[in-house]
C-alpha positions, 0 to 999 in steps of 0.5 A: 088294594084289597085285604086279600092282595095285601095278604098275598104280598105278605106271603110273597115277602116271606117266600122271597127269603126261601128264594134267596136262600135257594139261589145258586152259588150261595148268593145269599151268603154274600156279605154286605157290611159284615153280614150276609145278604140273607141276614139283611133280608130276613132281619131288616128288609123283610120286616120293614116291607111287611110293616109298610104293607100292613100299615098301608093296605090292611084295614084298621080296627073296626070302630067300637060298638056304640052304647045305648 
């Protein structure tokens, strides 16, 4: 997977929060373990997905320059 595809996936994760908030009948307000679905997505699921995407598909730091 390329760096641009990983960046697009990260944007999709961010956009999913807005989609959940805009669902009809306040589906994002459904409570799971005392907290809303929107809270679970924004506070737990999205950050975990973003970390997995960043670690798995974004390249690491370039190697340090060699001294002469």
